[in-house]
C-alpha positions in Angstrom: -48.3 85.5 -25.8 -49.0 85.6 -21.8 -51.2 82.4 -22.2 -48.6 80.4 -23.9 -46.0 81.7 -21.2 -48.2 80.5 -18.4 -48.8 77.2 -20.3 -45.1 76.7 -20.7 -44.4 77.8 -17.0 -47.2 75.3 -15.9 -45.8 72.6 -18.0 -42.3 73.1 -16.7 -43.9 73.1 -13.0 -45.5 69.9 -13.8 -42.4 68.1 -15.2 -40.2 69.2 -12.2 -42.7 68.9 -9.5 -42.4 65.5 -7.7 -45.1 63.7 -5.6 -44.5 63.7 -1.9 -44.0 59.9 -1.8 -42.1 59.7 -4.9 -39.1 61.6 -3.4 -38.9 59.6 -0.3 -38.9 56.4 -2.5 -36.0 57.5 -4.6 -34.1 58.5 -1.8 -34.7 55.0 0.1 -33.6 53.3 -3.1 -30.4 55.4 -3.4 -29.8 54.6 0.4 -30.3 50.8 -0.3 -27.9 50.7 -3.1 -25.1 52.4 -1.0 -25.9 50.0 1.9 -25.7 47.3 -0.7 -22.4 48.5 -2.3 -20.9 49.1 1.3 -21.9 45.3 2.2 -20.2 43.9 -1.0 -17.2 46.0 -0.4 -17.0 44.7 3.1 -17.6 41.2 1.8 -15.0 41.2 -0.8 -12.4 43.2 0.6 -9.6 42.1 3.0 -11.1 40.7 6.2 -9.7 42.2 9.4 -10.2 39.0 11.2 -8.7 36.6 8.5 -5.3 35.4 9.1 -4.0 33.5 6.1 -1.0 31.9 7.9 -3.4 30.7 10.8 -5.8 29.2 8.1 -3.0 27.5 6.3 -1.7 25.9 9.6 -5.3 24.6 10.3 -5.6 23.1 7.0 -2.4 21.3 7.1 -2.9 20.2 10.8 -6.3 18.5 9.4 -4.1 16.9 6.4 -1.6 15.6 9.0 -4.5 14.3 11.2 -5.9 12.6 8.0 -2.4 10.8 7.3 -2.5 9.6 10.9 -6.1 8.2 10.2 -5.0 6.6 7.0 -2.3 4.7 8.8 -4.6 3.6 11.7 -7.3 2.6 9.4 -4.9 0.4 7.0 -3.4 -1.3 10.2 -6.9 -2.3 11.8 -8.1 -3.3 8.3 -5.1 -5.6 7.8 -5.5 -6.8 11.3 -8.9 -7.7 11.1 -8.5 -9.5 7.6 -5.9 -11.8 8.9 -7.5 -12.4 12.3 -10.7 -13.7 10.3 -8.4 -15.6 7.8 -6.2 -17.4 10.2 -8.9 -18.0 12.6 -11.2 -19.6 10.2 -8.5 -21.6 8.3 -7.4 -23.2 11.7 -10.8 -24.0 12.8 -11.5 -25.4 9.3 -8.2 -27.5 9.4 -9.0 -28.9 12.8 -12.5 -30.0 12.0 -11.6 -31.6 8.7 -8.9 -33.5 10.1 -11.3 -35.1 12.5 -12.3 -38.5 11.0 -15.7 -38.5 12.7 -16.4 -34.9 11.3 -15.6 -36.2 7.9 -17.5 -39.5 8.1 -20.8 -38.1 9.5 -21.1 -34.7 7.6 -19.0 -35.3 4.4 -18.6 -39.0 4.1 -18.3 -39.1 0.3 -16.9 -35.8 -0.2 -13.2 -36.2 0.4 -12.4 -33.3 2.6 -8.9 -34.5 3.3 -8.1 -34.3 -0.5 -9.9 -30.9 -0.8 -7.7 -29.6 2.2 -4.5 -30.6 0.4 -5.5 -29.0 -2.7 -6.6 -25.9 -0.8 -3.4 -25.6 1.0 -1.6 -26.0 -2.5 -3.6 -23.0 -3.7 -2.6 -20.9 -0.9 0.8 -21.6 -0.7 2.0 -22.3 -4.3 0.1 -19.6 -6.2 1.9 -16.6 -4.7 5.2 -17.7 -6.4 3.9 -16.0 -9.5 2.8 -12.9 -7.9 6.0 -11.0 -9.3 4.6 -11.3 -12.8 1.0 -9.3 -12.3 1.3 -7.6 -8.8 2.8 -4.3 -10.1 0.4 -4.3 -12.9 -2.6 -4.8 -10.6 -1.3 -2.1 -8.2 -0.7 0.6 -11.1 -4.0 -0.1 -12.8 -6.2 -0.5 -9.6 -4.2 2.1 -7.4 -2.7 1.1 -4.0 -5.9 1.8 -2.0 -8.3 -0.1 -4.4 -5.9 -3.0 -4.5 -6.1 -3.3 -0.6 -9.9 -3.2 -1.0 -10.0 -5.8 -3.5 -7.8 -8.0 -1.7 -9.8 -7.7 1.4 -12.7 -8.7 -0.8 -11.1 -11.7 -1.9 -10.4 -12.9 1.8 -14.1 -12.2 2.3 -14.9 -14.5 -0.4 -12.9 -17.3 1.1 -14.9 -16.8 4.4 -18.2 -17.0 2.5 -17.3 -20.4 0.7 -17.4 -22.0 4.1 -21.2 -21.9 4.1 -21.0 -24.4 1.5 -17.9 -26.8 1.7 -17.3 -28.3 -1.7 -14.5 -28.7 -4.1 -15.7 -26.0 -6.4 -16.1 -23.5 -3.7 -13.1 -24.0 -1.3 -10.4 -24.5 -3.8 -11.0 -21.7 -6.2 -11.4 -19.3 -3.2 -8.0 -20.6 -1.7 -6.2 -20.1 -5.2 -8.0 -16.5 -5.4 -6.2 -16.0 -1.8 -2.8 -17.1 -3.0 -3.2 -14.7 -6.1 -4.1 -11.7 -3.5 -1.3 -12.3 -0.9 1.6 -10.7 -2.7 -0.4 -7.7 -4.1 -2.2 -7.2 -0.5 1.2 -6.9 1.2 3.0 -4.9 -1.4 0.1 -2.4 -1.3 0.2 -2.1 2.4 3.9 -1.6 2.5 3.7 1.1 -0.4 0.6 2.7 1.4 2.5 3.1 4.9 5.5 4.5 3.4 3.8 6.8 1.1 1.8 8.2 4.3 5.3 8.7 5.9 6.2 10.7 2.8 3.0 12.7 2.9 3.3 13.5 6.6 6.6 14.9 6.1 5.1 17.2 3.1 2.5 18.4 5.5 4.7 19.1 8.2 7.2 21.0 6.1 4.5 22.6 3.6 6.6 26.0 3.7 9.7 24.5 2.1 10.3 25.3 -1.5 11.0 21.8 -2.6 7.6 20.5 -1.1 5.7 23.4 -2.9 7.2 22.7 -6.2 6.8 18.9 -5.5 10.4 18.0 -6.0 12.0 15.0 -4.9 12.6 14.8 -1.2 15.9 15.4 0.5 18.0 12.3 1.5 16.5 10.9 4.8 13.9 13.6 5.2 11.1 11.3 6.1 13.0 8.4 7.7 11.7 9.2 11.2 8.2 9.1 10.1 8.9 5.8 8.2 10.3 4.2 11.6 7.0 5.4 13.6 4.4 4.5 11.0 6.0 0.9 10.5 6.1 0.3 14.3 2.4 1.4 14.7 1.4 -0.8 11.6 3.3 -3.8 13.1 1.8 -3.3 16.6 -1.6 -3.4 15.4 -1.3 -6.1 12.8 0.5 -8.6 15.1 -2.7 -8.6 17.4 -4.1 -10.6 14.4 -2.5 -13.8 16.2 -4.4 -12.9 19.3 -7.8 -12.5 17.8 -7.6 -15.3 15.4 -7.5 -17.6 18.5 -10.9 -16.5 19.6 -13.1 -19.2 17.4 -10.6 -21.9 18.8 -10.9 -20.9 22.4 -14.5 -20.1 22.5 -15.9 -22.5 20.4 -13.6 -25.7 19.5 -11.8 -26.1 22.9 -15.2 -27.3 24.4 -15.4 -30.2 21.9 -11.8 -31.4 22.2 -10.7 -34.7 23.7 -8.1 -34.6 26.4 -4.4 -34.8 25.6 -4.1 -38.4 27.0 -6.5 -39.5 24.2 -5.2 -37.3 21.4 -1.4 -38.1 22.1 -1.9 -41.8 23.0 0.1 -43.0 19.9 2.9 -40.3 20.0 6.4 -41.5 21.0 8.5 -38.3 21.0 8.2 -34.5 20.6 10.6 -31.8 19.5 13.7 -32.0 17.5 13.8 -35.9 16.9 10.3 -36.1 15.1 9.8 -36.3 11.3 6.9 -34.5 9.8 4.5 -32.8 12.0 3.3 -34.8 14.8 3.8 -38.7 14.0 1.1 -40.8 15.4 -1.4 -38.0 16.2 -4.9 -39.3 17.0 -7.1 -39.1 13.9 -10.2 -38.4 16.3 -9.7 -35.2 18.1 -13.4 -34.2 18.9 -15.4 -35.8 21.8 -18.7 -34.6 20.0 -19.2 -32.7 16.8 -20.3 -28.8 17.1 -23.8 -28.0 16.0 -24.1 -27.0 12.4 -26.0 -23.9 13.5 -23.3 -23.0 16.0 -20.6 -23.2 12.9 -22.8 -21.1 10.7 -23.1 -18.6 13.6 -19.3 -18.4 13.9 -18.9 -17.9 10.3 -21.6 -15.2 10.1 -19.6 -13.2 12.7 -16.2 -13.7 10.8 -18.0 -12.8 7.5 -19.3 -9.6 9.5 -15.7 -8.6 10.5 -14.5 -9.4 7.0 -16.9 -6.8 5.4 -15.9 -4.4 8.2 -12.3 -4.4 6.9 -13.5 -4.0 3.4 -15.5 -0.8 4.6 -12.4 0.4 6.7 -10.2 0.0 3.2 -12.9 1.7 1.4 -14.2 4.6 3.5 -11.4 5.6 5.9 -8.3 4.9 3.9 -7.6 7.9 1.8 -5.7 7.9 -1.7 -2.0 7.1 -1.5 -1.1 9.3 -4.6 -2.6 12.6 -6.1 -5.0 11.9 -9.1 -2.3 13.3 -11.6 0.3 11.1 -10.0 -1.9 8.1 -10.2 -2.3 8.8 -13.9 1.5 9.1 -14.5 2.2 5.9 -12.6 -0.1 4.2 -15.3 1.1 5.9 -18.3 4.6 4.5 -18.6 3.2 1.4 -20.5 2.1 -1.9 -19.4 5.4 -3.6 -20.9 7.5 -1.3 -18.7 5.4 -2.0 -15.6 6.0 -5.7 -16.1 9.7 -5.4 -16.6 10.5 -3.1 -13.8 10.4 -5.6 -10.8 13.1 -7.7 -12.7 15.3 -4.6 -13.5 15.1 -3.4 -9.8 16.6 -6.7 -8.8 20.0 -5.3 -10.5 20.2 -3.1 -7.4 22.7 -4.6 -5.0 20.8 -3.6 -1.8 17.6 -5.5 -2.8 19.8 -8.5 -3.9 21.5 -8.5 -0.7 18.4 -8.3 1.3 16.7 -11.1 -0.3 17.9 -13.7 2.1 16.3 -11.6 5.0 13.1 -11.4 3.1 13.1 -15.3 2.8 13.9 -15.8 6.5 11.2 -13.0 7.7 8.6 -15.4 6.0 10.1 -18.7 7.0 10.3 -17.8 10.8 6.6 -16.6 11.2 5.2 -19.8 9.3 7.7 -21.9 11.4 6.5 -20.6 14.9 2.9 -20.9 13.7 2.8 -24.3 12.2 6.4 -26.0 13.2 6.9 -25.0 16.7 3.3 -24.6 17.9 2.3 -27.9 16.7 5.6 -30.2 17.0 6.6 -28.7 20.3 3.4 -27.1 21.8 0.8 -29.4 20.8 2.7 -32.5 20.9 4.0 -31.8 24.5 0.9 -29.9 26.0 -2.0 -31.2 23.9 -4.3 -29.4 21.4 -6.2 -27.5 24.1 -3.2 -25.3 24.9 -2.5 -24.3 21.2 -4.4 -21.1 21.5 -2.3 -19.9 24.5 1.0 -20.3 22.8 -0.2 -18.4 19.7 -1.7 -15.7 22.0 1.5 -15.2 23.8 3.3 -15.0 20.7 0.9 -12.5 19.3 1.2 -10.2 22.2 4.7 -10.4 22.4 5.4 -9.6 18.9 2.9 -6.7 19.0 4.2 -5.1 22.2 8.0 -5.5 21.2 7.3 -4.0 17.8 7.6 -0.6 19.6 11.3 -1.4 20.3 12.0 -0.5 16.8 11.3 3.1 17.9 14.9 3.2 19.1 15.8 3.5 15.5 15.2 7.2 15.9 18.3 7.4 18.0 20.4 4.2 17.2 21.6 2.9 13.8 19.3 1.1 11.5 21.0 -2.3 11.8 20.3 -2.8 15.5 16.8 -4.3 15.1 17.7 -6.5 12.5 20.8 -7.9 14.2 19.1 -7.9 17.7 16.2 -10.0 16.3 18.7 -12.5 14.5 20.6 -13.0 17.8 17.5 -13.8 19.6 16.3 -16.2 17.0 19.5 -17.7 16.6 19.8 -18.7 20.3 16.2 -20.1 20.3 17.1 -22.3 17.2 20.1 -23.8 18.7 18.2 -24.3 21.9 15.4 -26.0 19.9 17.8 -28.4 18.0 18.4 -30.2 21.3 14.8 -29.8 22.7 13.1 -33.4 22.7 11.0 -34.8 25.5 8.0 -37.2 25.7 4.6 -36.1 24.8 1.8 -34.9 27.3 4.3 -33.1 29.6 2.4 -30.0 31.2 5.3 -29.2 33.5 7.0 -27.7 30.3 4.3 -25.1 29.7 6.5 -22.6 31.4 9.6 -23.0 29.2 7.4 -23.3 26.1 5.7 -19.9 27.0 9.1 -18.3 27.5 10.0 -19.3 24.0 6.8 -18.1 22.5 7.6 -14.7 24.1 11.2 -14.6 22.9 10.2 -15.7 19.5 7.6 -12.7 19.3 10.4 -10.5 20.4 12.6 -11.8 17.4 9.8 -11.5 15.1 9.0 -8.0 16.1 12.7 -6.9 15.5 12.8 -8.8 12.3 9.7 -7.9 10.6 9.5 -4.2 11.7 13.2 -3.8 10.9 12.9 -5.2 7.3 9.9 -3.1 6.5 11.5 0.0 7.9 15.0 -0.6 6.2 13.3 -1.1 2.7 11.1 2.0 3.2 14.5 4.0 4.1 16.3 2.9 1.4 13.6 4.0 -1.2 12.0 6.6 0.8 12.6 9.3 -1.9 11.5 7.2 -4.8 7.9 7.2 -4.4 7.4 6.0 -8.1 9.6 2.7 -7.3 7.8 1.8 -3.9 5.3 -0.7 -5.6 8.1 -2.6 -7.4 10.5 -2.7 -4.3 7.8 -4.0 -2.0 6.5 -6.4 -4.8 10.1 -7.8 -4.7 10.2 -8.0 -0.8 6.9 -9.7 -0.5 7.5 -12.2 -3.4 10.6 -13.4 -1.7 8.4 -14.1 1.4 5.9 -15.9 -0.9 9.0 -18.2 -1.8 9.4 -18.9 1.9 5.7 -19.7 2.0 6.3 -22.2 -0.8 9.5 -23.6 1.0 7.3 -24.3 4.2 4.8 -26.0 2.2 7.5 -28.3 0.8 9.3 -29.2 4.0 5.9 -30.4 5.9 7.3 -34.2 6.1 11.0 -33.4 6.7 12.6 -34.0 9.8 12.6 -31.3 12.4 16.4 -30.9 12.6 16.5 -30.5 8.9 14.0 -27.5 9.1 15.8 -25.8 12.0 19.2 -26.2 10.0 17.4 -24.4 7.0 16.3 -21.7 9.3 19.8 -21.3 10.7 21.6 -21.5 7.6 19.3 -18.8 6.1 19.7 -16.6 9.0 23.3 -16.7 8.9 23.4 -15.9 5.2 20.9 -13.1 5.8 23.0 -11.6 8.4 26.3 -11.9 6.2 24.5 -10.4 3.0 23.0 -7.4 5.2 26.6 -6.7 6.6 27.9 -6.4 3.1 25.1 -4.4 2.0 25.7 -1.8 4.9 29.2 -1.6 4.0 28.7 -0.8 0.5 26.3 1.8 1.3 28.6 3.2 4.0 31.2 3.5 1.2 28.6 4.9 -1.2 29.0 2.3 -3.7 26.8 3.3 -6.6 23.8 1.1 -7.1 21.8 0.6 -10.2 18.4 1.7 -10.5 16.4 1.1 -13.9 15.3 4.4 -15.6 11.4 4.8 -15.1 10.2 6.1 -18.6 8.3 9.3 -18.4 4.5 9.2 -18.8 3.1 8.9 -22.3 -0.5 10.3 -22.3 -2.3 8.9 -25.5 -5.6 10.2 -24.6 -7.1 12.7 -27.4 -9.2 15.4 -25.9 -9.0 19.2 -24.9 -6.9 18.3 -21.9 -3.9 17.2 -24.1 -4.3 19.8 -26.9 -2.1 22.5 -25.1 0.7 24.0 -27.2 3.5 22.7 -24.8 2.6 19.0 -24.0 5.8 17.7 -22.5 3.9 14.4 -22.1 4.4 13.4 -25.6 8.2 13.6 -25.5 10.4 10.6 -25.9 12.8 11.1 -23.2 14.3 14.1 -21.4 17.3 14.2 -23.8 14.9 14.6 -26.5 13.2 17.5 -24.8 16.1 19.4 -24.0 17.1 19.1 -27.6 13.8 20.2 -29.0 13.8 23.2 -26.5 17.4 24.4 -27.8 16.2 24.1 -31.4 13.0 26.1 -30.7 14.9 28.9 -28.9 17.4 29.0 -32.1 14.3 29.3 -34.3 13.0 32.2 -32.2 16.3 34.0 -32.3 16.5 33.6 -36.1 13.0 34.9 -36.4 13.7 37.8 -34.3 16.3 38.9 -37.0 14.2 38.4 -40.0 11.8 40.7 -41.7 8.0 40.0 -41.8 8.0 38.8 -45.3 10.9 36.3 -44.9 9.7 35.2 -41.7 6.3 34.4 -43.2 7.8 32.5 -46.1 10.5 30.8 -43.8 7.5 29.7 -41.4 5.5 28.3 -44.3 8.6 26.5 -45.7 9.2 25.1 -42.3 5.6 23.9 -42.0 6.0 22.3 -45.4 9.1 20.7 -44.5 8.4 19.6 -41.0 4.6 18.9 -41.3 5.5 15.2 -41.3 8.6 15.4 -38.8 8.4 14.0 -35.2 10.6 17.2 -34.3 8.1 19.7 -35.3 5.0 18.0 -34.1 6.8 17.1 -30.7 7.3 19.5 -27.8 4.8 22.1 -29.2 5.8 22.0 -32.9 2.3 22.7 -33.7 2.0 25.5 -31.5 5.0 27.3 -32.8 3.9 26.8 -36.6 0.3 28.3 -35.3 1.9 31.3 -33.8 4.0 32.0 -37.0 0.8 31.8 -39.2 -1.0 34.3 -36.7 2.0 36.6 -37.1 1.6 36.6 -40.9 -2.1 37.4 -40.5 -1.6 40.3 -38.3 1.3 41.8 -40.6 -0.8 41.6 -43.5 -3.7 43.3 -41.7 -1.5 46.2 -40.6 -0.2 46.6 -44.3 -3.9 46.6 -45.7 -5.0 49.3 -43.1 -1.8 51.5 -43.9 -2.6 51.1 -47.5 -6.3 52.1 -47.0 -5.1 55.3 -45.0 
């Protein structure tokens, strides 16, 4: 007995006795676990140094800086694209005009005929832009449309490495196709950035957090600022476009005495561009390697513009908004630009749209050649364009005055300046090769740049202000705006052989009509005359997948009225179910499923989900009954 007891005691002691190191290890593990648990609680718990409001402010500050970066990137990208395009086109047309260049380099190619067809492609093709521009913008997106259009301009630059009919003419037609989509995308993009900036500044407002429609006039100030910045940067393209002319071609030009030897009169009395202009304007031909180097530099800048649009420009819409914009149906996208022309505001602004295109093309092709080159010589062409570009760029900031003054001030001010200049040009006729008129012509260039700055910035700003809260309509509205400018391009192409006074008369008549129509529009807006806006259909997502299998899928509804009617019927059904027993409810649900299985009313607005809930309720009720009977 004693032996057994001793053995038990020894066994118990052996079980409870712990080795010296083992106890320390267990204590160490317990301490480590407590440390880890304490660190996790400290990490997952509320941070004393974390300030949610401050972090939110920092986040939206970064968002606002991103919007400013987008505006500057889009402006510089557009400026580089048009600097390259206008500079190369000017150099190309002067070289191809020279008879010696054509005879020596391309004797049997017919460059003169190719140039005519190339200009036809650039000027005529945009008149059909209203048909496809909204579809391209909705399908590709605003940012990608700008990127693709800049790639088409780069394609035009690349074709000048191999000047042939099958390279120059198709690329010119492609540019004509891309003009309206590019400018509609740019106008849409700048206005969307103003809307986004307002949302990021007022991120605490309830209507911004719920992504509701913006209040009337909420983002007008940002539209004015962003449009002024855009036009300030873009108008510098006229300056940089003259660098190839100034640095390369001017060294190879004849003096004005030779070039203007057969010209009799300049200014308002001429017909055409410059009758009697010498067909040889080059003293010696530029080296082919020099031209290749110039084209390579221009090609590099064209690629730089593409990279700017691709990398630095952020998206104009959220991904879900982009999907909704595309999901209204291609037929609706095609029709909506025409339906928006029912809006009296757009109709009455159309004359200003046309004039804003006419006046820029006139100063570049009409005034600079028929007045500037004819009076001063071809070597002074770059100076007139540079002065005009600098003037229109600097004076674009005058439109910031709309932050304080009425919005009609810019358009009316620009119209008055241009009207005075047009009347002065109607009576301005002198003999050719008169360098003493350099000062007056430079003054006219400066004043015309002032009018252009007020006109272009004012029109873009007013269009943005009228439709600032309608972000789903911006692409249609800017498409109409720039399509009418494409009509102006076509008019300038047609009038090239008309008398100068006839051209000036068309400009004056268009300007006066534009001012009258604009005054009518402003009066109607002040009286709050109701305008007609076409209804944009709700998005229809036809994708079959798990993302669109939710019970309440509002995207499958036909219209808002149908949605409201279905909701009322569903609420009535639920009230009826609450007052019914389980057996009657199950039978009624089955009958409803049998009756409405093929009905659009049941399968629309969550009909499937409602029927599924009835079936699940029946199964649960049967389960309860079986359990109760088993007990």
